C-alpha positions as CSV (number, residue, x, y, z in Angstrom):
1,M,7.4,-32.4,11.3
2,K,9.0,-35.7,10.7
3,I,8.8,-37.4,7.3
4,D,8.9,-41.2,7.5
5,L,11.0,-42.0,4.4
6,D,10.9,-45.8,4.8
7,G,8.4,-47.2,2.3
8,L,7.4,-43.7,1.1
9,D,7.2,-45.0,-2.5
10,Q,4.5,-47.4,-1.3
11,R,2.4,-44.6,0.1
12,I,2.4,-42.3,-2.9
13,I,-0.9,-42.3,-4.8
14,A,-1.1,-41.1,-8.4
15,I,-4.3,-39.1,-9.0
16,D,-6.0,-38.9,-12.3
17,V,-6.4,-35.2,-13.1
18,P,-5.6,-33.5,-16.4
19,M,-2.4,-31.5,-16.9
20,R,-3.3,-27.9,-16.2
21,N,-2.2,-24.9,-14.3
22,Y,-2.8,-25.7,-10.6
23,Q,-1.9,-23.2,-8.0
24,G,-2.7,-24.6,-4.5
25,L,-3.7,-27.5,-2.3
26,A,-5.8,-27.5,0.8
27,A,-6.8,-30.4,3.1
28,G,-10.4,-31.5,2.6
29,P,-12.8,-33.7,4.6
30,K,-11.8,-37.3,5.2
31,D,-10.3,-38.9,2.1
32,H,-10.5,-35.6,0.1
33,V,-8.2,-32.8,-1.0
34,F,-9.0,-29.4,-2.6
35,Y,-6.9,-28.0,-5.3
36,L,-7.1,-24.7,-7.2
37,E,-6.9,-24.4,-11.0
38,S,-6.0,-21.2,-12.8
39,V,-8.2,-21.0,-15.9
40,P,-7.2,-18.7,-18.7
41,N,-9.6,-15.7,-19.2
42,Q,-11.5,-16.5,-16.0
43,Q,-11.6,-14.1,-13.1
44,G,-10.4,-16.1,-10.1
45,A,-9.6,-19.8,-9.9
46,T,-11.7,-23.0,-10.0
47,L,-11.7,-25.0,-6.8
48,H,-11.9,-28.8,-7.3
49,R,-12.4,-31.4,-4.6
50,Y,-10.7,-34.7,-5.2
51,S,-12.0,-38.0,-3.6
52,F,-9.3,-40.6,-3.0
53,K,-12.0,-43.3,-2.5
54,D,-13.9,-42.6,-5.8
55,R,-10.6,-41.5,-7.5
56,K,-12.3,-38.6,-9.2
57,A,-12.7,-34.8,-8.8
58,I,-15.7,-32.5,-8.8
59,E,-15.7,-28.8,-9.7
60,F,-16.5,-27.5,-6.2
61,L,-16.7,-23.7,-6.6
62,K,-15.8,-21.1,-9.2
63,P,-14.7,-18.4,-9.5
64,V,-12.8,-18.1,-6.3
65,Q,-10.0,-15.7,-5.2
66,S,-9.1,-17.3,-1.9
67,I,-10.0,-20.1,0.4
68,A,-9.3,-21.3,4.0
69,V,-10.3,-24.7,5.4
70,S,-11.3,-24.9,9.0
71,Q,-9.0,-27.0,11.3
72,D,-11.6,-29.8,11.6
73,R,-11.9,-29.7,7.7
74,K,-15.7,-29.5,7.9
75,S,-16.0,-25.8,6.7
76,L,-14.5,-23.7,4.0
77,L,-14.3,-19.9,4.0
78,Y,-14.1,-18.5,0.4
79,R,-13.9,-15.2,-1.4
80,S,-15.5,-15.0,-4.8
81,G,-15.4,-11.5,-6.2
82,G,-16.8,-9.2,-3.5
83,T,-18.6,-12.1,-1.8
84,W,-17.3,-14.0,1.3
85,G,-19.0,-17.2,2.4
86,I,-18.7,-20.3,4.5
87,V,-19.8,-23.7,3.1
88,K,-19.6,-27.3,4.2
89,T,-16.7,-29.2,2.7
90,D,-18.4,-32.6,2.4
91,G,-21.5,-31.7,0.3
92,G,-21.8,-31.4,-3.4
93,A,-20.7,-28.5,-5.5
94,V,-21.5,-25.0,-4.3
95,K,-21.8,-21.7,-6.2
96,S,-20.7,-18.2,-5.4
97,G,-23.1,-16.7,-2.9
98,D,-23.8,-20.0,-1.0
99,G,-23.2,-19.4,2.7
100,K,-22.8,-15.7,2.1
101,L,-21.5,-13.7,5.1
102,N,-23.1,-10.3,5.9
103,L,-20.1,-8.1,6.0
104,D,-21.7,-4.7,6.7
105,L,-18.8,-3.6,8.8
106,K,-18.1,-0.2,10.1
107,I,-14.9,1.0,11.7
108,K,-14.9,3.9,14.1
109,I,-11.6,5.8,14.0
110,D,-10.5,8.4,16.5
111,P,-7.6,10.2,14.7
112,Q,-6.6,12.1,17.8
113,A,-6.2,8.8,19.8
114,E,-4.2,7.3,16.9
115,W,-1.9,10.3,16.6
116,H,-1.2,10.2,20.4
117,Q,-0.4,6.5,20.1
118,I,1.8,7.0,17.0
119,F,3.7,9.9,18.8
120,K,4.2,7.7,21.9
121,E,5.5,4.8,19.8
122,G,7.9,7.1,17.9
123,W,9.2,8.5,21.2
124,R,9.5,5.0,22.6
125,Y,11.4,3.7,19.6
126,M,13.9,6.5,19.9
127,R,14.3,5.7,23.6
128,D,14.6,1.9,23.3
129,F,16.3,1.4,19.9
130,L,18.7,4.3,19.4
131,Y,22.2,3.0,18.9
132,V,23.3,4.5,22.2
133,N,21.5,4.2,25.6
134,N,21.7,7.9,26.6
135,T,19.9,9.5,23.7
136,H,22.9,11.7,23.4
137,G,22.2,13.4,26.7
138,A,18.7,14.5,25.8
139,P,16.3,14.3,28.8
140,W,14.1,11.9,27.0
141,N,11.2,11.8,29.5
142,D,11.2,15.6,29.5
143,V,11.2,15.6,25.7
144,Y,8.0,13.6,25.8
145,K,6.4,16.1,28.1
146,W,7.5,19.0,26.0
147,Y,6.2,17.7,22.7
148,S,3.1,15.6,23.6
149,P,0.8,18.6,24.1
150,W,1.5,19.5,20.5
151,I,-0.4,16.4,19.4
152,N,-3.6,18.0,20.5
153,Q,-3.1,20.6,17.7
154,V,-2.5,18.0,15.0
155,R,-5.2,18.1,12.2
156,H,-3.5,16.0,9.5
157,R,-1.0,13.2,9.4
158,T,1.7,15.5,7.9
159,D,1.3,17.7,11.1
160,L,2.0,14.6,13.2
161,N,5.1,13.7,11.0
162,Y,6.4,17.2,11.6
163,V,6.0,17.0,15.4
164,V,7.7,13.5,15.5
165,D,10.5,14.8,13.3
166,I,11.1,17.9,15.5
167,M,11.0,15.6,18.6
168,S,13.5,13.2,17.1
169,G,15.8,16.2,16.4
170,E,16.3,16.5,20.2
171,V,18.6,13.5,20.0
172,A,21.1,15.7,17.9
173,L,22.6,13.0,15.8
174,G,25.2,14.0,13.3
175,T,28.8,15.1,13.1
176,P,30.2,18.5,13.9
177,M,31.4,20.5,10.9
């Protein structure tokens, strides 16, 4: 980004908003900017939209915990409490629940597959990032073959931690006594 400093003072515009606790700015539609106001004793912030043409702000949405404006500045994603929604940025004020998204999401998790991946990543990290290249002489590909079948018996994350710990011990780091 390059800032053109020549004539900068001629391009600065004072805006008429009261002195309050403001906590963020976001680009709005053409000739507009959004800003968040932190209001005492209110859950979330109040989102205002300021018009540079009309030289005034409207209270666009409250309460709001987070916002993101689309790249074309035509849509705004918001979170208000447990509600997520998408609204147009160029209309009038909106209220929580407008443009509500149906977020009935379910995540299917296969713990065994995760544990195999975590084990393999732990093995690979020791292989690739140990401070010496030879893993202190441990036959590292064989170490993987020795311990990877143990992952099939893992029933809890602490079991996995135990196997990764034992496998890592094959490197035999330490000083002789």
